[in-house]
C-alpha positions in Angstrom: -2.8 18.4 17.9 0.2 17.1 15.9 0.3 17.3 12.2 -0.7 14.1 10.3 2.0 12.0 8.6 0.4 12.6 5.2 0.5 16.4 5.0 -0.9 17.2 1.6 -2.7 15.8 -1.4 -2.4 17.8 -4.6 -5.6 19.2 -6.1 -5.2 17.2 -9.3 -5.0 13.9 -7.3 -7.9 14.5 -4.9 -10.8 13.8 -7.4 -9.4 10.4 -8.2 -7.8 9.0 -5.0 -8.7 8.9 -1.4 -5.5 7.9 0.5 -6.0 6.3 3.9 -3.2 5.4 6.3 -2.1 4.0 9.6 1.0 4.6 11.6 2.2 1.9 14.1 5.0 2.4 16.5 6.9 -0.4 18.3 6.4 -3.1 15.7 8.6 -6.2 15.7 9.6 -7.2 12.2 10.2 -10.9 11.9 11.0 -13.1 8.9 9.4 -16.6 8.6 6.5 -15.9 11.0 4.6 -19.2 11.0 1.6 -17.7 12.8 0.7 -16.2 9.4 0.8 -19.5 7.5 -2.9 -20.4 8.0 -4.5 -17.0 7.3 -2.4 -16.4 4.3 -3.1 -19.9 2.9 -6.8 -19.3 3.6 -7.1 -15.9 1.8 -5.1 -17.2 -1.2 -7.4 -20.2 -1.5 -10.5 -18.0 -1.2 -9.4 -15.5 -3.8 -8.3 -18.4 -6.1 -11.8 -20.0 -5.9 -13.5 -16.8 -6.9 -13.2 -16.5 -10.7 -15.0 -13.2 -11.1 -13.1 -9.9 -11.4 -13.7 -8.0 -8.1 -15.4 -4.6 -8.5 -12.6 -2.9 -6.8 -10.1 -4.2 -9.3 -12.0 -2.4 -12.0 -12.1 0.8 -9.9 -8.3 0.6 -9.4 -7.8 0.1 -13.1 -9.9 3.2 -13.8 -7.8 5.2 -11.2 -4.6 4.2 -13.1 -6.0 5.3 -16.4 -6.8 8.7 -14.8 -3.0 9.1 -14.5 -2.2 7.9 -18.0 -1.1 4.4 -16.9 -2.2 1.3 -18.7 -3.1 -1.1 -15.9 -2.7 -4.1 -18.1 1.0 -3.3 -18.6 1.8 -1.7 -15.3 -0.2 -3.8 -12.8 -1.5 -2.4 -9.5 0.1 -4.3 -6.7 -3.3 -5.7 -5.5 -4.1 -7.1 -9.0 -0.6 -8.5 -9.3 -1.2 -10.5 -6.1 -4.6 -11.7 -7.3 -3.1 -12.9 -10.6 -0.3 -14.6 -8.7 -2.6 -16.7 -6.5 -5.0 -17.5 -9.3 -2.1 -19.0 -11.2 -1.6 -21.3 -8.2 1.4 -19.6 -6.7 1.6 -18.8 -3.0 1.7 -15.3 -1.7 5.3 -14.0 -1.4 6.7 -14.2 2.2 9.0 -11.4 3.1 8.4 -10.5 6.8 5.4 -10.4 9.0 4.7 -6.6 8.4 4.9 -7.0 4.6 3.0 -10.2 4.7 0.1 -8.6 6.6 0.1 -5.8 4.1 -0.1 -8.2 1.2 -2.9 -10.1 2.9 -5.0 -7.0 3.1 -4.2 -5.8 -0.4 -5.1 -9.2 -1.9 -8.4 -9.5 0.1 -9.6 -5.9 -0.3 -8.2 -5.5 -3.9 -6.7 -2.1 -3.4 -3.0 -1.2 -3.6 -1.2 -0.8 -0.3 2.1 1.0 0.3 4.4 0.2 3.3 7.2 2.4 4.5 9.8 2.6 7.3 9.1 6.0 8.8 12.7 6.3 10.1 13.8 6.5 6.4 11.3 9.2 5.4 12.5 12.8 5.5 10.2 15.7 6.2 6.5 16.0 5.2 4.9 13.4 3.0 2.7 14.5 0.1 0.7 12.6 -2.5 1.1 14.1 -5.9 2.0 13.3 -9.5 5.6 12.7 -10.5 7.6 15.4 -12.2 9.3 14.9 -15.5 12.3 12.6 -15.2 11.5 11.6 -11.6 12.3 8.0 -10.6 13.5 5.9 -7.6 15.3 2.6 -7.2 12.6 -0.1 -6.7 12.6 -3.0 -4.3 14.6 -5.8 -6.0 14.1 -4.1 -9.4 15.4 -1.4 -11.6 14.4 2.3 -11.3 10.7 3.0 -11.1 9.9 5.9 -13.4 7.0 8.1 -12.1 6.7 11.0 -14.5 3.0 12.0 -14.4 2.1 9.0 -12.2 0.7 8.9 -8.7 3.5 9.1 -6.1 4.2 9.6 -2.4 7.1 11.9 -1.9 9.1 13.5 0.9 11.7 16.2 0.9 14.2 13.7 -0.7 11.7 13.0 -3.6 9.3 10.2 -4.5 9.4 6.9 -2.7 6.2 5.0 -3.4 3.3 4.4 -5.8 0.5 1.9 -6.1 2.6 -0.5 -8.2 6.0 -0.5 -6.6 7.7 1.0 -3.5 11.2 2.2 -3.1 14.3 0.5 -1.8 15.0 3.6 0.3 12.0 3.3 2.6 11.4 -0.5 2.5 10.5 -2.2 5.8 13.4 -4.5 7.0 13.9 -6.1 10.5 15.4 -2.8 11.6 12.1 -1.0 11.3 10.1 -0.1 14.4 7.7 2.6 13.1 5.8 1.9 9.9 3.4 3.8 7.6 0.8 1.7 5.8 -1.1 3.6 3.1 -4.0 2.5 1.0 -4.2 4.0 -2.5 -7.9 3.9 -2.7 -9.9 5.0 -5.7 -12.2 7.9 -4.9 -15.2 5.8 -5.8 -14.7 3.6 -2.7 -17.0 4.7 0.1 -15.8 6.2 3.4 -17.3 3.3 5.4 -15.7 0.7 3.2 -12.3 2.4 3.6 -12.8 2.7 7.4 -13.4 -1.0 7.6 -10.2 -1.7 5.6 -8.2 0.5 8.0 -9.7 -1.3 11.0 -9.0 -4.7 9.7 -5.4 -3.7 8.7 -4.7 -2.2 12.1 -6.1 -5.3 13.9 -4.0 -7.7 11.9 -0.8 -5.6 12.2 -1.2 -5.4 16.0 -2.0 -9.1 16.3 0.9 -10.4 14.1 3.5 -7.5 14.4 2.8 -6.0 17.8 3.1 -2.3 18.3 0.7 0.5 19.0 -1.4 2.5 16.6 -0.3 6.1 16.7 -2.3 7.6 13.8 -5.2 6.8 11.5 -6.5 9.0 8.8 -8.1 9.6 5.4 -7.5 12.4 2.9 -10.6 14.2 3.9 -9.2 14.6 7.4 -6.5 17.0 6.0 
């Protein structure tokens, strides 16, 4: 049996986060995919109509605080999407793979990370950032991750629940992608399994490809 893509979760992270992931090979990354227009408009309208704070939003905020991050200043990506649609703005459209990831993150209200596996070097671990660690963000300045939750490979950190790195971003050149859910440990295994199933189905429907791997932290 081959080693999982996510190889290790540090002991100080495990009590607070249950990472879950999918690897899909042979995806086709397309910009301006009109087949996603209707489902993305529908989920934005549905989340906009619900004025209550989802329970998972509170759980993600609590997870952030466990790592010394104020979630009202550094927003989880899922909450940032929710705030965006509730202001009346549409979901951002990047490419079909990113758009499906944002759809799932908005609907399930947990942060997702998305990475081009061809740009990852060596084993992936989930840990806290070392003093002074950072990485160039996607369309933004350096993301500083000292003490914060991060995914890292042999080259260093490349993703967290707020902002992923430019180094591993998914572009039209990508064919194998890793989708990772930064789920608070309070979320049940059955809930998380349902999120993985929905994410995989949507990715395969709108992006093609074949699921190679599916896992949760307790599988390691």
